[in-house]
C-alpha positions as CSV (number, residue, x, y, z in Angstrom):
1,M,-126.5,129.5,-46.9
2,T,-127.3,126.2,-45.3
3,D,-124.9,123.5,-44.4
4,Q,-126.0,121.5,-47.4
5,N,-125.3,124.4,-49.8
6,I,-121.9,125.0,-48.2
7,S,-121.0,121.4,-48.5
8,A,-122.1,121.3,-52.2
9,V,-120.0,124.4,-53.1
10,I,-116.9,123.0,-51.3
11,A,-117.4,119.7,-53.1
12,A,-117.7,121.4,-56.5
13,L,-114.6,123.5,-55.9
14,A,-112.6,120.5,-54.8
15,T,-113.7,118.6,-57.9
16,K,-112.6,121.5,-60.1
17,A,-109.2,121.7,-58.3
18,Q,-108.7,117.9,-58.8
19,N,-109.4,118.1,-62.5
20,G,-107.1,121.1,-62.9
21,K,-109.9,123.4,-63.8
22,G,-110.2,126.5,-61.8
23,E,-108.2,127.7,-58.8
24,P,-108.2,126.0,-55.4
25,P,-110.6,127.7,-53.0
26,I,-109.2,130.9,-51.6
27,L,-110.3,129.8,-48.1
28,G,-108.0,126.8,-48.4
29,L,-105.0,128.9,-49.4
30,E,-105.6,131.3,-46.6
31,A,-106.0,128.5,-44.2
32,A,-102.8,126.9,-45.3
33,E,-100.9,130.2,-45.0
34,K,-102.3,130.8,-41.6
35,M,-101.4,127.2,-40.6
36,E,-97.8,127.7,-41.7
37,L,-97.6,131.0,-39.8
38,L,-99.2,129.5,-36.8
39,S,-97.0,126.4,-36.8
40,S,-93.8,128.4,-37.2
41,S,-94.8,130.8,-34.5
42,A,-95.7,127.9,-32.2
43,A,-92.4,126.3,-32.9
44,E,-90.5,129.5,-32.1
45,D,-92.6,129.8,-28.9
46,V,-91.8,126.2,-27.9
47,A,-88.1,126.7,-28.5
48,L,-88.1,130.0,-26.6
49,L,-89.9,128.3,-23.7
50,G,-87.4,125.5,-23.6
51,K,-84.5,127.9,-23.6
52,T,-86.2,129.9,-20.8
53,V,-86.9,126.8,-18.8
54,M,-83.2,125.8,-19.1
55,E,-82.1,129.2,-18.0
56,V,-84.4,129.1,-14.9
57,A,-83.2,125.6,-14.1
58,I,-79.6,126.7,-14.2
59,R,-80.4,129.6,-11.9
60,I,-82.2,127.3,-9.5
61,D,-79.3,124.9,-9.5
62,M,-76.8,127.7,-8.7
63,E,-79.0,129.0,-5.9
64,C,-79.4,125.5,-4.5
65,R,-75.6,124.9,-4.6
66,D,-75.1,128.3,-2.9
67,L,-77.7,127.4,-0.2
68,A,-76.1,124.0,0.3
69,T,-72.6,125.6,0.7
70,T,-74.0,128.1,3.2
71,M,-75.8,125.4,5.2
72,L,-72.6,123.3,5.3
73,D,-70.5,126.3,6.4
74,H,-73.0,127.3,9.1
75,G,-73.3,123.7,10.3
76,Q,-69.5,123.4,10.7
77,F,-69.4,126.7,12.4
78,V,-72.0,125.6,14.9
79,A,-70.4,122.2,15.4
80,R,-67.0,123.9,16.2
81,H,-68.7,126.1,18.8
82,I,-70.5,123.1,20.3
83,R,-67.2,121.3,20.6
84,S,-65.5,124.4,22.2
85,F,-68.4,124.7,24.6
86,A,-68.2,121.0,25.6
87,A,-64.5,121.3,26.2
88,L,-65.0,124.5,28.2
89,A,-67.8,122.9,30.2
90,K,-65.6,119.8,31.0
91,D,-62.7,122.1,32.0
92,V,-65.0,124.1,34.3
93,G,-66.4,121.0,35.8
94,L,-63.0,119.6,36.5
95,R,-61.8,122.9,38.0
96,N,-64.9,123.1,40.2
97,R,-64.3,119.6,41.5
98,E,-60.7,120.3,42.2
99,T,-61.6,123.5,44.0
100,R,-64.2,121.7,46.1
101,Q,-61.7,119.0,46.9
102,H,-59.1,121.5,47.8
103,I,-61.4,123.4,50.1
104,T,-62.9,120.3,51.8
105,G,-59.7,118.3,51.8
106,E,-61.3,115.3,50.1
107,L,-59.5,113.0,47.8
108,S,-60.6,112.9,44.2
109,I,-62.7,109.9,43.0
110,A,-59.8,108.7,40.9
111,Q,-57.3,108.9,43.7
112,P,-59.0,106.5,46.1
113,A,-59.7,104.0,43.3
114,Q,-56.1,104.1,42.3
115,A,-54.9,103.7,45.8
116,E,-57.3,100.7,46.3
117,M,-56.0,99.1,43.2
118,Q,-52.4,99.5,44.3
119,D,-53.1,98.0,47.7
120,E,-54.9,95.1,46.1
121,A,-52.1,94.4,43.7
122,E,-49.6,94.3,46.6
123,Q,-51.8,92.0,48.6
124,I,-52.4,89.6,45.7
125,E,-48.7,89.2,45.4
126,A,-48.3,88.4,49.1
127,D,-51.5,86.3,49.8
128,P,-52.2,82.7,48.9
129,I,-54.3,81.9,45.8
130,E,-57.4,80.8,47.7
131,K,-57.9,84.3,49.2
132,H,-57.9,85.9,45.7
133,G,-61.3,84.4,44.9
134,E,-62.8,85.8,48.1
135,R,-61.3,89.3,47.4
136,F,-62.8,89.2,43.8
137,E,-66.2,88.3,45.2
138,R,-66.0,91.2,47.7
139,T,-65.1,93.8,45.1
140,M,-67.9,92.6,42.8
141,A,-70.6,92.9,45.5
Protein backbone atom coordinates (compact mmCIF):
# COMPACT_ATOMS: atom_id res chain seq x y z
CA MET A 1 0.00 0.00 0.00
CA THR A 2 1.08 3.49 -0.73
CA ASP A 3 0.69 6.50 1.50
CA GLN A 4 -2.24 7.71 -0.56
CA ASN A 5 -4.04 4.40 -0.22
CA ILE A 6 -3.49 4.34 3.55
CA SER A 7 -4.76 7.89 3.89
CA ALA A 8 -7.84 7.05 1.83
CA VAL A 9 -8.65 3.99 3.94
CA ILE A 10 -8.20 5.90 7.19
CA ALA A 11 -10.40 8.74 5.89
CA ALA A 12 -13.13 6.28 4.84
CA LEU A 13 -13.06 4.54 8.24
CA ALA A 14 -13.17 7.88 10.04
CA THR A 15 -16.18 8.97 7.94
CA LYS A 16 -18.00 5.74 8.75
CA ALA A 17 -17.23 6.16 12.48
CA GLN A 18 -18.57 9.73 12.45
CA ASN A 19 -21.80 8.69 10.72
CA GLY A 20 -22.29 5.86 13.23
CA LYS A 21 -21.81 3.24 10.55
CA GLY A 22 -19.26 0.60 11.20
CA GLU A 23 -16.85 0.28 14.07
CA PRO A 24 -13.99 2.64 14.75
CA PRO A 25 -10.73 1.39 13.36
CA ILE A 26 -9.12 -1.32 15.44
CA LEU A 27 -5.83 0.48 15.22
CA GLY A 28 -7.37 3.49 16.98
CA LEU A 29 -8.75 1.39 19.84
CA GLU A 30 -5.46 -0.40 20.29
CA ALA A 31 -3.61 2.89 20.20
CA ALA A 32 -5.96 4.39 22.81
CA GLU A 33 -5.59 1.37 25.11
CA LYS A 34 -1.83 1.45 24.73
CA MET A 35 -1.81 5.18 25.40
CA GLU A 36 -3.85 4.65 28.60
CA LEU A 37 -1.47 1.92 29.74
CA LEU A 38 1.55 3.99 28.81
CA SER A 39 0.29 7.12 30.59
CA SER A 40 -0.69 5.25 33.76
CA SER A 41 2.66 3.45 33.78
CA ALA A 42 4.51 6.72 33.21
CA ALA A 43 2.51 8.37 36.01
CA GLU A 44 3.42 5.54 38.40
CA ASP A 45 7.08 5.82 37.36
CA VAL A 46 7.11 9.58 37.92
CA ALA A 47 5.47 9.20 41.35
CA LEU A 48 7.95 6.48 42.30
CA LEU A 49 10.83 8.61 41.05
CA GLY A 50 9.63 11.55 43.16
CA LYS A 51 9.36 9.32 46.22
CA THR A 52 12.85 7.91 45.61
CA VAL A 53 14.31 11.40 45.14
CA MET A 54 12.77 12.52 48.43
CA GLU A 55 14.14 9.47 50.27
CA VAL A 56 17.61 10.10 48.85
CA ALA A 57 17.37 13.80 49.75
CA ILE A 58 16.42 12.91 53.33
CA ARG A 59 19.39 10.54 53.58
CA ILE A 60 21.74 13.19 52.16
CA ASP A 61 20.36 15.74 54.64
CA MET A 62 20.95 13.35 57.55
CA GLU A 63 24.49 12.59 56.38
CA CYS A 64 25.24 16.31 55.98
CA ARG A 65 23.96 17.03 59.48
CA ASP A 66 26.07 14.18 60.89
CA LEU A 67 29.13 15.48 59.04
CA ALA A 68 28.51 19.03 60.30
CA THR A 69 28.19 17.78 63.88
CA THR A 70 31.38 15.75 63.55
CA MET A 71 33.26 18.72 62.08
CA LEU A 72 32.02 20.99 64.89
CA ASP A 73 33.05 18.47 67.55
CA HIS A 74 36.49 17.97 66.02
CA GLY A 75 36.99 21.72 65.59
CA GLN A 76 36.14 22.35 69.23
CA PHE A 77 38.42 19.48 70.27
CA VAL A 78 41.34 20.92 68.29
CA ALA A 79 40.62 24.44 69.60
CA ARG A 80 40.73 23.17 73.19
CA HIS A 81 44.09 21.53 72.54
CA ILE A 82 45.45 24.68 70.91
CA ARG A 83 44.37 26.73 73.94
CA SER A 84 45.95 24.18 76.29
CA PHE A 85 49.16 24.18 74.27
CA ALA A 86 49.27 28.00 74.23
CA ALA A 87 48.81 28.13 78.00
CA LEU A 88 51.47 25.46 78.47
CA ALA A 89 53.90 27.27 76.14
CA LYS A 90 53.33 30.54 78.02
CA ASP A 91 53.92 28.79 81.34
CA VAL A 92 57.09 27.11 80.04
CA GLY A 93 58.35 30.47 78.72
CA LEU A 94 57.74 32.17 82.05
CA ARG A 95 59.42 29.35 83.95
CA ASN A 96 62.43 29.44 81.61
CA ARG A 97 62.73 33.22 82.10
CA GLU A 98 62.47 32.86 85.87
CA THR A 99 65.08 30.09 85.87
CA ARG A 100 67.46 32.17 83.71
CA GLN A 101 66.99 35.19 85.97
CA HIS A 102 67.52 33.08 89.06
CA ILE A 103 70.72 31.57 87.64
CA THR A 104 72.13 34.86 86.30
CA GLY A 105 70.85 37.00 89.15
CA GLU A 106 69.09 39.43 86.77
CA LEU A 107 65.94 41.28 87.62
CA SER A 108 62.90 40.53 85.53
CA ILE A 109 61.86 43.04 82.89
CA ALA A 110 58.75 43.92 84.87
CA GLN A 111 60.70 44.52 88.08
CA PRO A 112 62.99 47.33 86.77
CA ALA A 113 60.07 49.06 85.08
CA GLN A 114 58.06 48.94 88.29
CA ALA A 115 61.00 50.21 90.33
CA GLU A 116 61.55 53.05 87.83
CA MET A 117 57.89 54.03 87.99
CA GLN A 118 57.94 54.11 91.79
CA ASP A 119 61.10 56.24 91.84
CA GLU A 120 59.61 58.64 89.31
CA ALA A 121 56.36 58.95 91.26
CA GLU A 122 58.31 59.80 94.41
CA GLN A 123 60.39 62.41 92.55
CA ILE A 124 57.32 64.01 90.97
CA GLU A 125 55.89 64.65 94.38
CA ALA A 126 59.16 66.23 95.59
CA ASP A 127 60.30 68.23 92.48
CA PRO A 128 58.92 71.50 91.15
CA ILE A 129 56.49 71.42 88.21
CA GLU A 130 59.01 72.74 85.61
CA LYS A 131 61.16 69.63 85.98
CA HIS A 132 58.24 67.28 85.27
CA GLY A 133 58.17 68.33 81.59
CA GLU A 134 61.88 67.61 81.23
CA ARG A 135 61.49 64.20 82.84
CA PHE A 136 58.55 63.38 80.50
CA GLU A 137 60.66 64.31 77.45
CA ARG A 138 63.54 62.14 78.67
CA THR A 139 61.36 59.07 79.15
CA MET A 140 59.70 59.49 75.73
CA ALA A 141 63.07 59.69 73.89
